[in-house]
C-alpha positions as CSV (number, residue, x, y, z in Angstrom):
1,M,-8.3,188.0,-64.9
2,K,-11.7,189.4,-65.7
3,T,-14.4,189.1,-63.1
4,W,-17.6,190.9,-61.9
5,A,-17.4,193.3,-59.0
6,N,-20.0,195.0,-56.9
7,I,-19.6,198.8,-56.8
8,Y,-21.7,201.3,-54.9
9,Q,-22.9,204.4,-56.9
10,Q,-22.7,207.2,-54.3
11,F,-24.4,209.8,-56.6
12,D,-26.7,211.6,-57.5
13,A,-28.7,212.9,-54.6
14,D,-32.3,213.7,-55.7
15,F,-33.5,216.8,-53.8
16,S,-37.0,216.4,-55.1
17,L,-37.3,213.4,-52.7
18,D,-38.0,213.6,-49.0
19,V,-34.7,211.8,-48.4
20,P,-32.3,213.0,-51.2
21,A,-29.9,210.1,-50.7
22,E,-32.6,207.7,-51.9
23,G,-31.7,209.0,-55.4
24,Y,-28.3,207.4,-55.3
25,G,-27.7,204.6,-57.7
26,G,-26.8,202.1,-54.9
27,W,-25.2,198.8,-55.7
28,K,-24.3,198.1,-59.3
29,R,-22.2,195.4,-61.1
30,A,-19.1,196.2,-63.2
31,E,-16.7,193.9,-65.0
32,V,-13.2,194.5,-63.9
33,E,-9.8,193.2,-64.9
34,L,-7.4,192.2,-62.1
35,P,-3.7,191.9,-63.1
36,M,-3.0,188.6,-61.3
37,E,0.7,189.3,-60.9
38,H,-0.1,192.5,-58.9
39,T,-3.0,191.1,-56.8
40,A,-3.0,189.1,-53.6
41,V,-5.7,187.7,-51.2
42,A,-5.1,188.8,-47.6
43,V,-6.6,186.5,-44.9
44,M,-6.8,188.8,-41.9
45,H,-7.5,187.9,-38.2
46,A,-8.8,184.4,-38.9
47,W,-8.8,183.1,-35.3
48,D,-9.5,179.9,-33.6
49,C,-11.2,181.3,-30.5
50,G,-12.0,177.9,-29.0
51,T,-15.5,176.7,-28.1
52,R,-18.2,178.4,-26.1
53,E,-17.7,175.8,-23.4
54,E,-14.0,176.6,-23.2
55,Y,-14.3,180.4,-23.3
56,P,-17.9,181.4,-22.6
57,G,-17.0,185.1,-21.8
58,W,-15.3,185.5,-25.2
59,H,-18.2,184.2,-27.0
60,R,-20.7,186.3,-25.0
61,A,-18.7,189.5,-25.9
62,V,-17.8,188.6,-29.5
63,E,-21.0,187.2,-31.0
64,Y,-19.7,186.9,-34.5
65,I,-17.4,184.0,-33.6
66,P,-19.9,181.3,-34.8
67,R,-20.3,183.2,-38.1
68,S,-16.6,183.4,-38.6
69,Y,-16.3,179.6,-38.0
70,E,-19.0,179.0,-40.6
71,V,-17.1,181.1,-43.1
72,C,-13.9,179.1,-42.3
73,R,-15.7,175.8,-42.8
74,K,-17.8,176.6,-45.9
75,V,-15.9,179.3,-47.8
76,F,-12.2,179.2,-47.0
77,P,-11.3,175.7,-48.2
78,G,-12.5,176.2,-51.7
79,L,-11.4,179.8,-51.9
80,L,-7.9,179.4,-50.5
81,S,-7.3,176.2,-52.5
82,A,-8.2,178.1,-55.7
83,V,-6.0,181.0,-54.9
84,R,-3.1,178.7,-54.1
85,S,-3.6,177.0,-57.5
86,S,-3.5,180.4,-59.3
87,K,-1.0,183.1,-60.0
88,L,-2.4,185.2,-57.2
89,K,-0.4,185.7,-54.0
90,L,-1.7,184.7,-50.6
91,F,-0.8,186.6,-47.5
92,H,-1.9,186.3,-43.9
93,V,-2.3,189.1,-41.4
94,T,-2.2,188.3,-37.7
95,S,-3.1,190.3,-34.6
96,G,0.3,190.1,-33.1
97,G,1.1,187.6,-30.4
98,E,3.0,184.4,-31.0
99,Y,0.7,182.3,-33.2
100,G,2.0,183.6,-36.5
101,K,5.7,183.8,-35.6
102,R,6.5,180.1,-36.2
103,Y,5.9,180.3,-39.9
104,P,8.7,181.0,-42.4
105,G,6.5,183.6,-44.1
106,Y,6.6,185.7,-40.9
107,R,10.4,185.5,-40.7
108,R,10.6,186.7,-44.3
109,A,8.2,189.6,-43.6
110,V,10.3,190.7,-40.6
111,E,13.4,190.6,-42.7
112,L,11.9,192.5,-45.6
113,A,10.4,195.2,-43.3
114,G,13.6,195.7,-41.2
115,P,13.7,196.9,-37.6
116,E,10.5,198.2,-36.1
117,P,10.5,201.9,-35.2
118,P,9.7,202.9,-31.7
119,P,6.0,202.9,-30.9
120,P,4.1,206.2,-31.1
121,E,4.4,208.5,-28.1
122,R,1.4,208.1,-25.8
123,I,-0.3,210.7,-23.7
124,Q,0.3,210.5,-20.0
125,A,-2.8,208.9,-18.3
126,D,-4.1,210.4,-15.1
127,P,-6.4,208.7,-12.5
128,G,-9.4,210.4,-14.2
129,L,-8.6,208.9,-17.6
130,E,-7.9,205.5,-16.0
131,R,-11.4,205.6,-14.4
132,L,-13.0,206.4,-17.7
133,R,-11.2,203.5,-19.4
134,A,-12.2,201.2,-16.6
135,L,-15.8,202.2,-16.9
136,R,-15.8,201.5,-20.7
137,A,-14.2,198.1,-20.1
138,E,-16.8,197.2,-17.5
139,Q,-19.9,198.7,-19.1
140,V,-19.2,199.0,-22.9
141,F,-16.9,196.2,-24.0
142,T,-16.1,193.5,-22.9
143,G,-17.7,193.4,-19.5
144,K,-15.8,192.8,-16.4
145,H,-17.1,189.2,-16.0
146,N,-16.0,188.3,-19.6
147,A,-12.4,189.7,-19.5
148,P,-10.8,186.6,-17.8
149,D,-12.0,184.3,-20.5
150,I,-10.8,186.6,-23.3
151,Q,-7.4,187.0,-21.7
152,R,-7.1,183.2,-21.3
153,G,-8.1,182.7,-25.0
154,F,-5.7,185.2,-26.4
155,K,-2.8,183.5,-24.6
156,V,-3.4,180.4,-26.8
157,L,-4.7,182.1,-29.9
158,D,-4.1,180.2,-33.2
159,F,-5.1,180.0,-36.8
160,P,-8.2,177.9,-37.5
161,E,-7.2,174.7,-39.4
162,E,-8.8,176.1,-42.6
163,A,-6.7,179.2,-42.6
164,R,-3.2,178.1,-41.6
165,P,-0.4,179.5,-43.7
166,M,1.3,177.0,-46.0
167,G,4.8,176.9,-47.4
168,E,6.4,180.4,-47.8
169,E,3.1,182.4,-47.8
170,G,3.8,185.8,-46.3
171,V,2.6,186.3,-42.7
172,A,2.5,189.9,-41.4
173,E,1.5,191.3,-38.0
174,N,1.5,195.0,-38.9
175,T,1.3,197.5,-41.8
176,R,5.1,197.8,-42.3
177,Q,5.4,194.0,-42.7
178,L,2.4,193.7,-45.0
179,F,3.6,196.6,-47.2
180,A,7.1,195.0,-47.3
181,L,5.5,191.7,-48.6
182,C,3.5,193.7,-51.2
183,K,6.6,195.6,-52.4
184,D,8.6,192.4,-52.7
185,A,5.9,190.6,-54.6
186,G,4.9,193.6,-56.8
187,V,1.4,193.6,-55.3
188,N,-0.7,196.8,-55.4
189,H,-4.2,195.3,-54.8
190,L,-5.2,193.4,-51.7
191,I,-8.4,191.5,-51.6
192,Y,-9.3,191.0,-47.9
193,V,-11.1,188.1,-46.3
194,G,-11.5,187.4,-42.6
195,F,-12.9,189.1,-39.6
196,A,-14.3,191.6,-39.1
197,I,-15.1,193.7,-42.1
198,N,-16.2,196.8,-40.1
199,W,-13.5,196.6,-37.4
200,C,-10.2,194.8,-37.9
201,L,-10.1,194.7,-41.7
202,L,-10.7,198.4,-41.8
203,L,-8.7,199.8,-38.9
204,S,-6.3,197.3,-37.4
205,P,-2.6,197.3,-38.2
206,G,-2.3,195.9,-41.7
207,G,-6.0,196.8,-42.4
208,M,-7.4,198.8,-45.3
209,A,-7.1,202.3,-43.8
210,E,-3.4,202.0,-43.3
211,M,-2.6,200.1,-46.5
212,H,-4.6,202.7,-48.4
213,K,-2.1,205.3,-47.2
214,H,0.6,203.3,-49.0
215,G,-1.3,203.5,-52.3
216,V,-2.6,199.9,-52.2
217,M,-6.1,199.2,-53.4
218,C,-8.1,197.3,-50.9
219,S,-11.1,195.1,-51.8
220,A,-13.1,192.4,-50.1
221,I,-15.1,189.2,-50.8
222,R,-18.6,189.4,-49.5
223,Q,-19.1,185.8,-48.5
224,A,-15.6,185.5,-46.9
225,V,-16.2,188.1,-44.2
226,T,-18.5,188.9,-41.3
227,A,-18.9,191.9,-39.1
228,V,-19.1,193.0,-35.5
229,E,-22.8,193.5,-35.0
230,N,-24.9,195.1,-32.2
231,K,-28.3,194.4,-30.6
232,E,-30.0,196.6,-33.2
233,T,-28.2,195.3,-36.3
234,A,-27.4,191.6,-35.7
235,R,-30.6,190.1,-37.1
236,Q,-30.1,191.6,-40.5
237,E,-26.3,191.9,-40.3
238,L,-26.6,195.6,-41.1
239,C,-23.1,196.4,-39.9
240,K,-21.7,194.0,-42.5
241,E,-23.6,195.8,-45.2
242,I,-22.3,199.2,-44.0
243,G,-18.8,197.7,-43.8
244,L,-19.0,196.5,-47.4
245,W,-20.4,199.9,-48.5
246,R,-17.5,201.5,-46.8
247,V,-15.0,199.3,-48.8
248,S,-16.7,200.1,-52.1
249,T,-16.9,203.9,-51.5
250,A,-13.5,204.4,-49.9
251,F,-11.1,201.6,-50.8
252,G,-11.8,199.2,-53.7
253,F,-14.4,196.6,-54.8
254,V,-16.6,194.0,-53.3
255,F,-16.5,190.6,-55.0
256,D,-18.9,187.7,-54.7
257,V,-17.1,184.4,-54.1
258,D,-18.7,182.5,-56.9
259,D,-17.7,185.2,-59.5
260,F,-14.2,185.2,-58.1
261,L,-13.8,181.4,-58.2
262,G,-15.3,181.3,-61.7
263,A,-12.8,183.8,-62.9
264,L,-9.9,181.8,-61.4
265,R,-11.2,178.6,-63.0
266,R,-11.3,180.3,-66.4
267,E,-7.7,181.5,-66.0
268,S,-6.6,178.0,-65.2
269,V,-8.1,176.5,-68.4
């Protein structure tokens, strides 16, 4: 399948400029060929977080929730339908918990991955470390007054309607399970969609940093992700831009959804 991809040209610095990095080529377009039998779309951490009225504290701490809902409503239906009608594989990556375990694709991932190893050894915490952690929880993220709502919400966490797994689609909750699904399907390139591009999709279990260690190329679709933003970046969604730059420079390619869907349509003719 041939499609256009966005790549970031991280060279050449121009030392005649006040800011040498301004000599970099920046975002460019390149036509790439994706072997469909070795490529899968991975929907990661697509969550139904309830409404602001139900969980006000969750929405106060995680301001991207409305943007994620908009992506689910406007982008996921057409994108996931097109993927399901193509030769591409479709996987789902959960954040653990119970919401993914009722699907046959999860049971298959567990069987393929085999028994889980013991968790990594953790350093012994002392009262001083616990105080530092408590300070961060209260004053950095999520805020003491928001924590009860978030805890309540995670107890009933589920997929949004637009992103529920169908049939035998693989469902993984960690890197070992996702890698097992990739090996079983012959997939060596994952195209990630979901939330959030600069947080979970990069660093959570099953995310790009860990799958990259297994030799899997990891890309993303620009319109099918959003980012964790802060006070200084939210208006322009600068963290999303930095996240996509990070994908391009470290892991794979950044696709536009219209290009991707157009390529799938051409393959189906």
